[in-house]
ZATIMAR-879275 format. One record per residue (C-alpha): x, y, z; residue number from 1. Coordinates in pm, 1 decimal. Layout:
REM residues N
+----------+----------+----------+-----+
|     east |    north |       up | pos |
+----------+----------+----------+-----+
|        X |        Y |        Z | NUM |
...
+----------+----------+----------+-----+
//
This chain:
REM residues 326
+----------+----------+----------+-----+
|     east |    north |       up | pos |
+----------+----------+----------+-----+
|     -1.9 |      1.1 |      1.1 |   1 |
|    145.5 |    335.1 |   -106.8 |   2 |
|    147.5 |    641.6 |    118.6 |   3 |
|   -126.6 |    809.5 |    -85.0 |   4 |
|   -345.3 |    497.4 |    -75.8 |   5 |
|   -300.8 |    476.4 |    302.0 |   6 |
|   -390.1 |    843.7 |    338.4 |   7 |
|   -708.1 |    796.0 |    125.6 |   8 |
|   -810.0 |    486.8 |    322.8 |   9 |
|   -753.3 |    648.0 |    662.4 |  10 |
|   -958.9 |    953.0 |    562.4 |  11 |
|  -1246.1 |    725.1 |    454.5 |  12 |
|  -1232.2 |    538.1 |    784.0 |  13 |
|  -1240.3 |    862.3 |    977.7 |  14 |
|  -1563.9 |    953.1 |    793.1 |  15 |
|  -1705.1 |    606.0 |    877.0 |  16 |
|  -1625.6 |    659.9 |   1248.6 |  17 |
|  -1829.6 |    987.0 |   1243.8 |  18 |
|  -2121.2 |    798.4 |   1079.3 |  19 |
|  -2106.8 |    529.3 |   1346.0 |  20 |
|  -2114.6 |    800.0 |   1619.4 |  21 |
|  -2420.3 |    959.1 |   1458.3 |  22 |
|  -2604.0 |    628.0 |   1420.3 |  23 |
|  -2523.5 |    527.9 |   1782.0 |  24 |
|  -2689.7 |    850.5 |   1907.2 |  25 |
|  -3029.9 |    707.9 |   1799.6 |  26 |
|  -3003.5 |    459.3 |   2086.5 |  27 |
|  -2737.4 |    592.8 |   2326.0 |  28 |
|  -2770.7 |    934.5 |   2489.5 |  29 |
|  -2433.4 |   1093.4 |   2569.6 |  30 |
|  -2135.2 |    864.9 |   2658.6 |  31 |
|  -1948.4 |    988.1 |   2345.3 |  32 |
|  -1606.6 |    930.0 |   2515.1 |  33 |
|  -1693.3 |    571.2 |   2609.5 |  34 |
|  -1816.2 |    500.1 |   2254.6 |  35 |
|  -1498.3 |    646.7 |   2107.1 |  36 |
|  -1278.0 |    440.3 |   2342.5 |  37 |
|  -1468.8 |    118.9 |   2259.4 |  38 |
|  -1424.5 |    187.8 |   1885.7 |  39 |
|  -1058.2 |    250.6 |   1950.2 |  40 |
|  -1023.7 |    -85.7 |   2129.8 |  41 |
|  -1206.3 |   -266.5 |   1846.8 |  42 |
|   -981.9 |   -109.3 |   1580.2 |  43 |
|   -677.5 |   -204.9 |   1797.2 |  44 |
|   -817.7 |   -563.7 |   1820.0 |  45 |
|   -828.3 |   -554.9 |   2199.1 |  46 |
|  -1072.0 |   -606.8 |   2481.4 |  47 |
|  -1219.5 |   -366.0 |   2730.8 |  48 |
|  -1302.2 |   -379.8 |   3101.2 |  49 |
|  -1568.7 |   -125.4 |   3197.1 |  50 |
|  -1624.9 |    -20.9 |   3554.6 |  51 |
|  -1940.8 |    163.7 |   3649.6 |  52 |
|  -2258.4 |    138.6 |   3854.2 |  53 |
|  -2554.7 |    -56.6 |   3710.8 |  54 |
|  -2804.2 |    118.7 |   3487.6 |  55 |
|  -2582.3 |    354.9 |   3285.8 |  56 |
|  -2617.9 |    187.2 |   2945.7 |  57 |
|  -2303.9 |    -28.9 |   2935.6 |  58 |
|  -2489.1 |   -328.3 |   2773.0 |  59 |
|  -2692.9 |   -101.8 |   2543.9 |  60 |
|  -2376.0 |     62.1 |   2407.4 |  61 |
|  -2221.7 |   -274.2 |   2303.4 |  62 |
|  -2553.3 |   -396.8 |   2162.0 |  63 |
|  -2576.1 |    -76.9 |   1956.5 |  64 |
|  -2212.5 |   -111.6 |   1844.2 |  65 |
|  -2280.5 |   -462.8 |   1732.4 |  66 |
|  -2579.7 |   -353.1 |   1529.5 |  67 |
|  -2405.3 |    -66.1 |   1348.0 |  68 |
|  -2100.8 |   -279.0 |   1272.3 |  69 |
|  -2305.4 |   -576.2 |   1149.7 |  70 |
|  -2160.8 |   -800.6 |   1422.6 |  71 |
|  -2322.7 |  -1078.6 |   1620.2 |  72 |
|  -2351.1 |   -987.6 |   1987.8 |  73 |
|  -2401.7 |  -1224.7 |   2282.8 |  74 |
|  -2423.5 |  -1161.2 |   2653.2 |  75 |
|  -2294.5 |  -1373.0 |   2941.9 |  76 |
|  -2433.6 |  -1294.8 |   3286.0 |  77 |
|  -2164.2 |  -1394.8 |   3531.5 |  78 |
|  -2294.2 |  -1547.0 |   3854.6 |  79 |
|  -2136.9 |  -1734.6 |   4144.2 |  80 |
|  -2250.7 |  -2071.2 |   4012.0 |  81 |
|  -2147.1 |  -2013.3 |   3642.8 |  82 |
|  -1918.7 |  -2286.0 |   3508.2 |  83 |
|  -1646.8 |  -2257.0 |   3242.1 |  84 |
|  -1851.5 |  -2487.1 |   3019.6 |  85 |
|  -2142.7 |  -2242.6 |   3036.9 |  86 |
|  -1913.8 |  -1992.4 |   2856.7 |  87 |
|  -1713.6 |  -2215.9 |   2619.7 |  88 |
|  -1948.4 |  -2501.7 |   2545.1 |  89 |
|  -1946.8 |  -2880.4 |   2595.5 |  90 |
|  -1909.3 |  -3210.3 |   2418.0 |  91 |
|  -2238.8 |  -3395.2 |   2448.6 |  92 |
|  -2347.6 |  -3742.1 |   2350.5 |  93 |
|  -2684.7 |  -3859.9 |   2220.5 |  94 |
|  -2769.0 |  -4208.9 |   2090.7 |  95 |
|  -2895.4 |  -4065.7 |   1764.7 |  96 |
|  -2606.6 |  -3830.4 |   1685.2 |  97 |
|  -2315.9 |  -3963.6 |   1888.1 |  98 |
|  -2066.6 |  -3710.0 |   2025.6 |  99 |
|  -2109.3 |  -3353.5 |   1918.5 | 100 |
|  -1981.6 |  -3015.3 |   2031.3 | 101 |
|  -2237.5 |  -2764.5 |   2159.6 | 102 |
|  -2070.6 |  -2424.8 |   2136.7 | 103 |
|  -2125.6 |  -2169.3 |   2412.5 | 104 |
|  -2199.0 |  -1799.2 |   2392.3 | 105 |
|  -1829.9 |  -1707.1 |   2357.2 | 106 |
|  -1874.4 |  -1781.4 |   1988.6 | 107 |
|  -1980.0 |  -1435.6 |   1877.9 | 108 |
|  -1813.0 |  -1121.0 |   1736.7 | 109 |
|  -1896.7 |   -906.2 |   2039.9 | 110 |
|  -1926.9 |  -1071.5 |   2382.7 | 111 |
|  -2062.8 |   -883.1 |   2679.2 | 112 |
|  -1939.8 |  -1032.0 |   3012.5 | 113 |
|  -2181.6 |   -878.0 |   3253.1 | 114 |
|  -2053.2 |   -830.5 |   3613.6 | 115 |
|  -1755.9 |  -1057.5 |   3546.8 | 116 |
|  -1637.6 |  -1017.5 |   3909.6 | 117 |
|  -1942.4 |  -1211.4 |   4042.4 | 118 |
|  -1786.3 |  -1544.1 |   3930.8 | 119 |
|  -1497.2 |  -1721.9 |   4094.8 | 120 |
|  -1146.2 |  -1704.5 |   3938.0 | 121 |
|  -1183.3 |  -2052.1 |   3779.7 | 122 |
|  -1474.1 |  -1933.6 |   3570.4 | 123 |
|  -1316.4 |  -1597.0 |   3491.0 | 124 |
|  -1002.8 |  -1768.7 |   3368.5 | 125 |
|  -1208.9 |  -1959.4 |   3111.8 | 126 |
|  -1199.7 |  -1626.3 |   2919.7 | 127 |
|   -818.6 |  -1615.0 |   2912.7 | 128 |
|   -750.4 |  -1843.7 |   2615.5 | 129 |
|  -1037.8 |  -1681.9 |   2422.2 | 130 |
|   -920.0 |  -1328.9 |   2480.1 | 131 |
|   -547.5 |  -1390.1 |   2413.7 | 132 |
|   -543.0 |  -1665.5 |   2153.4 | 133 |
|   -883.4 |  -1599.1 |   1983.8 | 134 |
|   -961.5 |  -1969.9 |   2019.2 | 135 |
|  -1115.3 |  -2204.8 |   2279.8 | 136 |
|  -1062.0 |  -2566.4 |   2374.0 | 137 |
|  -1366.5 |  -2788.3 |   2418.6 | 138 |
|  -1275.4 |  -3143.5 |   2511.8 | 139 |
|   -984.5 |  -3246.7 |   2292.9 | 140 |
|  -1066.8 |  -3009.5 |   2012.7 | 141 |
|   -966.2 |  -2644.2 |   1960.2 | 142 |
|  -1199.4 |  -2407.4 |   1778.6 | 143 |
|  -1115.7 |  -2063.8 |   1632.0 | 144 |
|  -1345.6 |  -1778.6 |   1738.8 | 145 |
|  -1518.9 |  -1562.4 |   1477.5 | 146 |
|  -1343.6 |  -1246.0 |   1368.2 | 147 |
|  -1352.8 |   -970.8 |   1471.7 | 148 |
|  -1365.8 |  -1090.2 |   1833.1 | 149 |
|  -1422.4 |   -832.0 |   2104.5 | 150 |
|  -1497.3 |   -879.0 |   2475.9 | 151 |
|  -1641.0 |   -604.9 |   2690.0 | 152 |
|  -1654.3 |   -714.2 |   3051.9 | 153 |
|  -1824.2 |   -502.0 |   3313.3 | 154 |
|  -1773.4 |   -494.8 |   3683.6 | 155 |
|  -1973.4 |   -327.3 |   3956.2 | 156 |
|  -1747.7 |   -123.5 |   4187.3 | 157 |
|  -2001.1 |    -53.1 |   4459.6 | 158 |
|  -2063.4 |   -402.8 |   4591.3 | 159 |
|  -1819.7 |   -607.5 |   4797.0 | 160 |
|  -2048.4 |   -895.6 |   4901.5 | 161 |
|  -2051.4 |  -1190.5 |   4664.1 | 162 |
|  -1784.0 |  -1057.8 |   4431.4 | 163 |
|  -1434.3 |  -1181.2 |   4351.7 | 164 |
|  -1122.1 |   -982.4 |   4259.0 | 165 |
|  -1020.8 |  -1037.8 |   3894.8 | 166 |
|   -692.1 |  -1227.8 |   3864.4 | 167 |
|   -409.0 |   -995.2 |   3769.5 | 168 |
|   -322.7 |  -1211.5 |   3467.8 | 169 |
|   -680.2 |  -1166.0 |   3335.5 | 170 |
|   -688.1 |   -792.3 |   3402.6 | 171 |
|   -371.5 |   -757.7 |   3193.6 | 172 |
|   -547.5 |   -927.5 |   2900.7 | 173 |
|   -780.1 |   -625.7 |   2868.1 | 174 |
|   -633.8 |   -363.6 |   2640.0 | 175 |
|   -822.7 |    -85.8 |   2823.1 | 176 |
|  -1004.2 |    -23.3 |   3148.0 | 177 |
|  -1278.3 |    241.4 |   3106.9 | 178 |
|  -1460.9 |    426.2 |   3381.4 | 179 |
|  -1821.0 |    513.6 |   3301.1 | 180 |
|  -2003.4 |    784.3 |   3495.5 | 181 |
|  -2355.8 |    928.6 |   3543.0 | 182 |
|  -2506.2 |   1110.4 |   3249.0 | 183 |
|  -2536.5 |   1486.4 |   3257.4 | 184 |
|  -2877.8 |   1627.1 |   3374.8 | 185 |
|  -2979.4 |   1737.2 |   3024.8 | 186 |
|  -2885.5 |   1394.2 |   2887.5 | 187 |
|  -3079.8 |   1219.3 |   3161.5 | 188 |
|  -3387.3 |   1425.8 |   3070.4 | 189 |
|  -3360.7 |   1287.6 |   2711.3 | 190 |
|  -3309.5 |    935.1 |   2852.1 | 191 |
|  -3651.7 |    955.7 |   3019.3 | 192 |
|  -3819.2 |    942.9 |   2677.5 | 193 |
|  -3580.9 |    704.9 |   2497.0 | 194 |
|  -3495.9 |    445.1 |   2760.7 | 195 |
|  -3517.7 |     64.9 |   2712.5 | 196 |
|  -3809.5 |     39.6 |   2956.0 | 197 |
|  -4032.3 |    237.4 |   2719.4 | 198 |
|  -3886.4 |    127.8 |   2385.7 | 199 |
|  -3764.8 |   -202.6 |   2246.1 | 200 |
|  -3410.2 |   -217.4 |   2102.7 | 201 |
|  -3535.3 |   -280.9 |   1747.5 | 202 |
|  -3746.6 |     41.2 |   1762.7 | 203 |
|  -3425.2 |    243.7 |   1747.5 | 204 |
|  -3389.3 |    123.3 |   1384.1 | 205 |
|  -3007.6 |    121.2 |   1389.2 | 206 |
|  -2852.4 |     64.8 |   1048.0 | 207 |
|  -2526.7 |   -125.3 |    979.2 | 208 |
|  -2251.8 |    118.2 |    881.7 | 209 |
|  -1974.9 |   -142.2 |    868.0 | 210 |
|  -1941.8 |   -517.9 |    820.1 | 211 |
|  -1721.7 |   -763.3 |   1009.9 | 212 |
|  -1501.4 |   -793.7 |    703.7 | 213 |
|  -1452.3 |   -411.5 |    692.7 | 214 |
|  -1366.3 |   -409.9 |   1064.1 | 215 |
|  -1088.9 |   -664.3 |   1000.7 | 216 |
|   -960.9 |   -448.1 |    713.8 | 217 |
|   -969.5 |   -146.5 |    946.7 | 218 |
|   -764.7 |   -338.5 |   1205.9 | 219 |
|   -504.5 |   -429.8 |    943.1 | 220 |
|   -488.5 |    -68.7 |    822.0 | 221 |
|   -429.3 |     53.8 |   1179.8 | 222 |
|   -119.5 |   -160.2 |   1201.6 | 223 |
|     22.9 |     31.2 |    902.4 | 224 |
|     -7.1 |    370.0 |   1073.6 | 225 |
|    347.1 |    509.8 |   1108.9 | 226 |
|    503.0 |    553.7 |   1451.3 | 227 |
|    835.8 |    750.0 |   1458.3 | 228 |
|   1119.6 |    621.6 |   1665.1 | 229 |
|   1092.7 |    931.6 |   1891.1 | 230 |
|    729.4 |    844.9 |   1969.0 | 231 |
|    821.1 |    480.2 |   2035.7 | 232 |
|   1087.0 |    599.3 |   2282.3 | 233 |
|    822.7 |    830.3 |   2440.1 | 234 |
|    599.3 |    524.7 |   2496.1 | 235 |
|    878.8 |    331.0 |   2654.3 | 236 |
|    967.2 |    621.6 |   2886.1 | 237 |
|    606.9 |    648.4 |   3007.0 | 238 |
|    584.3 |    278.3 |   3089.7 | 239 |
|    934.1 |    275.3 |   3236.6 | 240 |
|    837.3 |    550.8 |   3484.9 | 241 |
|    562.1 |    321.6 |   3623.4 | 242 |
|    837.7 |     76.5 |   3716.3 | 243 |
|   1127.8 |    302.7 |   3818.9 | 244 |
|    956.6 |    575.0 |   4015.5 | 245 |
|   1248.4 |    794.6 |   4123.0 | 246 |
|   1133.1 |   1158.8 |   4101.0 | 247 |
|    761.7 |   1075.4 |   4120.3 | 248 |
|    570.0 |   1227.8 |   4408.9 | 249 |
|    317.6 |    943.4 |   4393.8 | 250 |
|    579.1 |    677.1 |   4309.9 | 251 |
|    592.1 |    545.9 |   4667.6 | 252 |
|    237.7 |    415.9 |   4624.4 | 253 |
|    322.1 |    184.2 |   4331.9 | 254 |
|    376.4 |   -185.8 |   4404.2 | 255 |
|    414.3 |   -294.7 |   4040.2 | 256 |
|    434.0 |   -100.4 |   3719.4 | 257 |
|    321.1 |   -182.3 |   3372.3 | 258 |
|    445.3 |   -493.5 |   3195.1 | 259 |
|    565.7 |   -497.0 |   2829.7 | 260 |
|    200.0 |   -551.8 |   2739.6 | 261 |
|    138.5 |   -197.0 |   2860.3 | 262 |
|    393.1 |    -67.9 |   2608.3 | 263 |
|    233.3 |   -283.4 |   2334.1 | 264 |
|   -107.8 |   -153.0 |   2431.9 | 265 |
|      1.8 |    213.1 |   2405.8 | 266 |
|    169.0 |    134.7 |   2075.4 | 267 |
|   -128.4 |    -21.5 |   1899.3 | 268 |
|   -401.3 |    185.2 |   2068.0 | 269 |
|   -227.7 |    510.3 |   1965.7 | 270 |
|   -221.8 |    385.0 |   1606.7 | 271 |
|   -599.3 |    310.6 |   1626.0 | 272 |
|   -654.0 |    657.2 |   1776.2 | 273 |
|   -462.6 |    818.7 |   1491.0 | 274 |
|   -669.7 |    625.3 |   1234.2 | 275 |
|   -994.4 |    743.2 |   1398.3 | 276 |
|   -881.5 |   1105.3 |   1363.5 | 277 |
|   -781.0 |   1060.8 |    998.5 | 278 |
|   -403.3 |   1067.6 |   1063.4 | 279 |
|   -147.1 |    833.2 |    903.5 | 280 |
|    109.0 |    876.1 |   1171.8 | 281 |
|    108.2 |    871.0 |   1554.9 | 282 |
|    177.3 |   1187.3 |   1753.0 | 283 |
|    260.9 |   1214.5 |   2131.1 | 284 |
|    -93.8 |   1353.4 |   2173.9 | 285 |
|   -244.3 |   1026.9 |   2042.8 | 286 |
|    -37.0 |    843.4 |   2302.2 | 287 |
|   -163.5 |   1074.7 |   2579.2 | 288 |
|   -520.5 |   1029.6 |   2458.0 | 289 |
|   -504.3 |    652.9 |   2527.3 | 290 |
|   -262.1 |    647.7 |   2819.7 | 291 |
|   -514.6 |    657.1 |   3105.6 | 292 |
|   -720.0 |    370.9 |   2961.3 | 293 |
|   -419.3 |    154.7 |   2888.2 | 294 |
|   -232.9 |    208.3 |   3219.7 | 295 |
|   -494.7 |    249.3 |   3494.8 | 296 |
|   -543.0 |   -125.4 |   3545.3 | 297 |
|   -173.3 |   -206.1 |   3501.8 | 298 |
|    -39.1 |     11.8 |   3779.5 | 299 |
|    -83.8 |   -190.2 |   4095.5 | 300 |
|    -92.5 |      3.3 |   4421.7 | 301 |
|     71.2 |   -107.1 |   4745.5 | 302 |
|   -110.9 |   -122.4 |   5077.0 | 303 |
|    -22.5 |    238.8 |   5159.4 | 304 |
|   -172.9 |    360.4 |   4829.9 | 305 |
|   -491.2 |    152.1 |   4888.4 | 306 |
|   -521.1 |    278.4 |   5243.6 | 307 |
|   -490.1 |    642.5 |   5134.6 | 308 |
|   -733.9 |    584.0 |   4844.2 | 309 |
|   -482.5 |    693.0 |   4581.2 | 310 |
|   -612.9 |    657.7 |   4225.4 | 311 |
|   -392.5 |    520.5 |   3947.1 | 312 |
|   -521.9 |    806.4 |   3728.1 | 313 |
|   -352.9 |   1051.9 |   3961.4 | 314 |
|    -21.5 |    869.3 |   3912.3 | 315 |
|    -66.7 |    858.7 |   3534.1 | 316 |
|   -134.0 |   1234.4 |   3525.5 | 317 |
|    193.2 |   1298.9 |   3707.2 | 318 |
|    383.9 |   1066.5 |   3476.3 | 319 |
|    250.5 |   1234.4 |   3162.6 | 320 |
|    342.3 |   1573.0 |   3310.0 | 321 |
|    697.1 |   1467.6 |   3388.6 | 322 |
|    798.2 |   1252.9 |   3081.3 | 323 |
|    946.5 |   1492.8 |   2821.3 | 324 |
|    735.2 |   1510.1 |   2498.1 | 325 |
|    949.2 |   1458.7 |   2182.9 | 326 |
+----------+----------+----------+-----+
//
């Protein structure tokens, strides 16, 4: 692909992103930043963990995204008694058919893992192979998952009874962690008339803007976005400061910094961000745009930080302020 062809393609994709936003507004009121970040994760071929209280349209957003991108969407409600086979599927036997594989709800383009922290670690870890390898093992067989494959898991931060902490290995599999907040008062007034209690999802008449094939092409194009060596070094310096905290005021609260997966996440997500904005190259600002979402779940606080209620976003803000911009 020549430079001019890439420029033309990226410009077209930026226009498509605008159309997707406009179409989403038929069903989703506000939450523009969350929608943008979900699109960024999909283009970067990553998964997202969303933290927010119940009832603020997390599931609706992904259902609407699935509709406008022409992708199949399935929802898994995580509960304390959910088994790995309830997610992946089982090998069953009947006299008439013999052994056959019954595939679980993980076999979809977009998978919503609702309140993932309600299930024990054994069940949560059933998602690991699917998220990382884009395949699952059922019995002795391995099955590829449909492409594109995107997981949005939600967790409820306000309850402590009957919930389990997500294993660190699984949290690291999520490209981004997003925080979703209450709508603004004028948005909530509009929600009163367009909510899912009064209207069925099909009544929003969302139209497909993209197809799964086009999403895969968009993901491949994002990989071709140019990142200068100076920007690559900027990414490494940001992640390095989460590990070696000398000179950071809030550094004493960090137990563990970001792994190389944090650097990779910043690298590919900044490319996706550039594509969404119609740019064929990554700038330091693109890196800053995605830094909070990529790093907030990868900076692990020590006991002192947890006791003083220090937020990882506060640490990220200081790091971005102190790392020199090329």
